[in-house]
C-alpha positions, -999 to 999 in steps of 0.1 A, spaced: -655 -78 -85 -671 -49 -102 -686 -50 -136 -657 -29 -149 -630 -52 -135 -649 -83 -150 -649 -66 -185 -614 -56 -183 -604 -92 -172 -624 -107 -202 -608 -80 -225 -573 -91 -215 -581 -128 -219 -596 -120 -254 -565 -101 -263 -544 -131 -255 -566 -154 -275 -564 -130 -304 -526 -128 -303 -525 -168 -302 -548 -170 -331 -529 -144 -351 -495 -162 -345 -511 -196 -355 -526 -182 -387 -494 -165 -395 -475 -197 -392 -500 -214 -415 -497 -187 -440 -458 -189 -440 -460 -227 -444 -484 -222 -473 -460 -198 -489 -430 -220 -485 -449 -249 -499 -460 -230 -530 -425 -215 -536 -410 -250 -535 -437 -266 -558 -430 -238 -584 -393 -237 -579 -392 -201 -566 -362 -190 -548 -358 -165 -520 -338 -143 -542 -368 -141 -566 -393 -134 -538 -372 -108 -519 -378 -79 -542 -417 -85 -538 -414 -87 -500 -395 -56 -491 -406 -20 -495 -386 3 -516 -370 31 -496 -378 66 -507 -347 87 -515 -343 115 -492 -340 149 -508 -311 168 -495 -315 206 -496 -289 225 -516 -266 242 -490 -258 269 -516 -292 284 -514 
């Protein structure tokens, strides 16, 4: 196997490990958020406005111009 092929194989393996670690940490973060929300009595309805992005209004060009 060439040096390039070896490095590409290592890169692919590292990308898999990175994705697995990212998913595990995300699951831990979600658990912490849920636990904190429960301990403070915060509902989903109270969190939702802080978790979504506001959509920008689209400016429609005046057809009479």
